[in-house]
C-alpha positions as CSV (number, residue, x, y, z in Angstrom):
1,M,5.9,-24.3,-1.8
2,N,2.6,-25.7,-3.1
3,P,2.0,-24.2,-6.6
4,S,-1.7,-24.7,-6.2
5,I,-1.9,-22.3,-3.3
6,P,-1.3,-18.6,-4.1
7,R,2.0,-17.2,-2.8
8,P,1.5,-15.0,0.2
9,K,2.0,-11.3,0.0
10,L,5.3,-10.1,1.5
11,L,5.9,-6.9,3.4
12,V,9.5,-5.7,3.6
13,F,10.9,-2.9,5.8
14,A,13.9,-1.8,7.8
15,G,14.0,-0.2,11.2
16,S,16.1,2.7,10.0
17,T,15.5,6.1,8.3
18,R,19.2,6.8,7.7
19,I,19.9,7.6,4.0
20,D,22.9,5.2,3.7
21,S,21.5,2.6,6.2
22,F,22.9,-0.8,5.6
23,N,19.6,-2.3,6.7
24,R,17.6,-0.2,4.2
25,K,20.0,-1.6,1.5
26,L,19.5,-5.1,2.8
27,A,15.7,-4.6,2.7
28,G,16.0,-3.5,-0.9
29,V,18.0,-6.6,-1.7
30,A,15.4,-8.8,0.0
31,A,12.5,-7.1,-1.9
32,T,14.3,-7.6,-5.2
33,L,15.1,-11.3,-4.5
34,A,11.5,-12.0,-3.4
35,R,10.0,-10.3,-6.5
36,A,12.4,-12.3,-8.7
37,S,11.1,-15.5,-7.2
38,G,7.6,-14.6,-8.1
39,S,6.3,-13.0,-4.9
40,E,4.0,-10.0,-4.6
41,V,6.2,-7.6,-2.5
42,T,5.4,-4.4,-0.8
43,H,8.6,-2.6,0.2
44,I,8.0,0.3,2.5
45,E,10.2,2.9,4.1
46,L,9.3,3.9,7.7
47,V,10.5,7.5,6.9
48,D,7.5,7.9,4.7
49,F,5.1,7.5,7.6
50,D,4.3,10.4,9.9
51,I,4.4,8.6,13.2
52,P,5.3,10.5,16.4
53,M,6.8,9.0,19.5
54,Y,4.2,7.0,21.2
55,N,2.3,8.9,23.9
56,A,-1.0,7.7,25.4
57,D,-2.2,11.3,25.8
58,L,-1.6,12.0,22.1
59,E,-3.3,8.7,21.3
60,A,-6.3,9.7,23.3
61,R,-6.9,12.6,20.9
62,G,-6.9,10.1,18.0
63,T,-4.7,7.5,16.5
64,P,-2.5,9.2,13.8
65,P,-3.7,8.5,10.2
66,D,-0.4,7.0,9.1
67,V,-0.5,4.6,12.1
68,M,-3.9,3.5,10.8
69,K,-2.5,3.1,7.3
70,L,0.4,1.0,8.7
71,K,-2.0,-1.1,10.8
72,Q,-4.0,-2.0,7.7
73,M,-0.9,-2.6,5.5
74,M,0.7,-5.0,8.1
75,H,-2.6,-6.8,8.5
76,D,-3.0,-7.3,4.8
77,H,0.4,-9.1,4.4
78,P,0.7,-12.6,5.9
79,A,4.5,-12.6,5.6
80,W,7.1,-10.0,6.5
81,I,10.8,-9.4,6.3
82,V,12.2,-7.0,8.9
83,C,15.7,-5.7,8.7
84,S,16.8,-4.6,12.2
85,P,19.8,-2.3,12.8
86,E,21.7,-2.6,16.1
87,Y,21.9,0.4,18.3
88,N,23.6,-0.2,21.7
89,G,23.2,-3.9,21.4
90,S,19.4,-3.8,20.7
91,Y,16.9,-2.8,18.0
92,T,16.2,0.8,17.2
93,A,13.8,3.2,18.9
94,L,12.2,3.7,15.5
95,L,11.3,0.0,15.3
96,K,10.0,-0.2,18.8
97,N,8.0,2.9,18.4
98,T,6.4,1.6,15.2
99,I,5.5,-1.7,16.9
100,D,4.1,0.2,20.0
101,W,1.8,2.3,17.8
102,V,0.6,-0.5,15.5
103,S,0.0,-2.9,18.5
104,S,-2.0,-0.3,20.4
105,P,-5.8,-0.8,20.3
106,V,-8.0,1.9,18.9
107,K,-10.7,2.7,21.4
108,G,-14.2,2.8,20.1
109,D,-13.2,1.1,16.8
110,A,-14.6,-2.5,16.6
111,Q,-12.2,-3.5,13.9
112,W,-9.1,-2.3,15.6
113,S,-10.0,-2.8,19.3
114,D,-7.6,-5.8,19.2
115,G,-4.2,-4.3,19.3
116,F,-2.6,-7.4,17.9
117,R,-4.9,-7.7,14.9
118,S,-2.0,-6.6,12.6
119,F,0.4,-9.1,14.1
120,T,-1.4,-12.3,15.0
121,G,-0.2,-15.2,12.8
122,K,2.1,-13.2,10.7
123,V,5.2,-15.1,9.6
124,V,8.3,-12.9,10.1
125,G,11.8,-13.3,8.8
126,V,14.5,-11.3,10.6
127,L,17.6,-9.9,8.9
128,S,20.2,-7.5,10.2
129,A,23.3,-5.8,8.9
130,S,26.1,-4.1,10.8
131,P,29.7,-3.0,10.2
132,G,30.7,-5.1,13.2
133,A,31.6,-8.8,13.4
134,L,28.3,-10.0,14.7
135,G,26.2,-8.4,12.0
136,G,23.5,-7.2,14.3
137,L,22.8,-10.5,16.0
138,R,22.2,-8.8,19.4
139,S,19.4,-6.7,17.9
140,Q,17.8,-9.9,16.5
141,S,18.0,-11.5,19.9
142,H,16.0,-8.7,21.4
143,L,13.6,-8.3,18.5
144,V,12.5,-11.9,18.2
145,P,10.9,-12.1,21.8
146,L,9.1,-8.8,21.0
147,L,7.6,-10.3,17.9
148,F,6.7,-13.5,19.8
149,N,4.9,-11.3,22.4
150,S,3.0,-9.6,19.5
151,Q,1.8,-13.1,18.5
152,C,3.9,-13.4,15.3
153,W,5.5,-16.6,14.0
154,V,9.2,-16.0,13.6
155,A,11.1,-18.0,11.1
156,P,13.9,-20.0,12.7
157,K,16.3,-19.2,9.8
158,T,17.8,-15.7,10.1
159,F,20.7,-13.9,8.6
160,A,23.1,-11.3,10.1
161,L,25.3,-9.6,7.6
162,N,28.6,-8.6,9.2
163,N,31.2,-6.2,7.8
164,A,28.3,-4.5,6.0
165,G,30.5,-1.5,4.9
166,A,32.1,-3.8,2.4
167,A,29.1,-6.0,1.5
168,F,27.3,-3.7,-1.0
169,D,28.3,-2.3,-4.3
170,A,27.6,1.2,-5.5
171,Q,24.1,0.2,-6.6
172,G,23.2,-1.2,-3.2
173,E,23.5,-4.8,-4.3
174,L,25.2,-7.5,-2.3
175,V,28.6,-8.4,-3.8
176,N,28.8,-11.8,-2.3
177,D,26.7,-14.7,-3.7
178,S,26.7,-16.5,-0.4
179,H,25.1,-13.4,1.2
180,R,22.4,-13.3,-1.4
181,Q,21.8,-17.0,-0.9
182,N,21.4,-16.5,2.9
183,V,18.9,-13.7,2.3
184,Q,17.0,-15.9,-0.2
185,A,16.9,-18.8,2.3
186,V,15.1,-16.6,4.9
187,I,12.7,-15.4,2.3
188,D,11.9,-18.9,1.1
189,Q,11.3,-20.2,4.6
190,V,9.0,-17.3,5.5
191,L,6.9,-17.7,2.3
192,F,6.8,-21.5,2.8
193,A,5.5,-21.2,6.4
194,A,3.1,-18.4,5.5
195,Q,1.7,-20.4,2.7
196,R,1.3,-23.5,4.9
197,L,-0.3,-21.6,7.7
198,G,-2.7,-19.8,5.4
199,A,-3.7,-23.0,3.5
C-alpha cells in the first residue's frame, strides 16, 4: 500500500445474528487483524439494526430509519469485509434482505434516489465459515454475483474456513496461524485495491 495515501476505512459485518455464529466470530477476528495493521475499522452487528423483511408496501410508507443509517454507513466505507454463513448451499436470508433494503432507491430523496449509491465502487472481501468440509464456499459462489450486480468490486482472494467448530478458542480467536494469515491476506488485498481505486 502507498503510505502517502490514507488507508481506506473498512466496514466489517457477518450475515448472521446467531449468538455463537462462526461467521460473527470470523468477522471479529477480521476486525481485530485489520485494526492491528493500522486500519480504521467499523465492525457492526446486523442484529443491532431494526430492519424488517423487505416489502414494497412497507417501503412506500417510508424507508425504515435503520435502513437509512445502514445506507449511509456502507456509503462512507470504501472497503468491506463480509462474512457469509451458508444455509442450504447459499447465503442467508438476513444478508439478502439487508442488501435488498440498502439497494432500494428512496423515492423523493435526491441523495438516495440511486439505489446503488451505497454499493458502487466498494471493494469487498468475502469470507465464510462452516462446520462442513467446504467452509461455506457455496454461499460465496452465490454472494459474489449478487455483489457484482450491486456494482461492487470483489477481491479475487477469498477464504472459506472449514471445520469451524474446532477453529476458534474460548475467546473467539482463531487457533491456527495459517487461518489468521488467510484472513489477513484477504484484508490486505481489499485495502490495497480500495486505496488504489480511491487514489
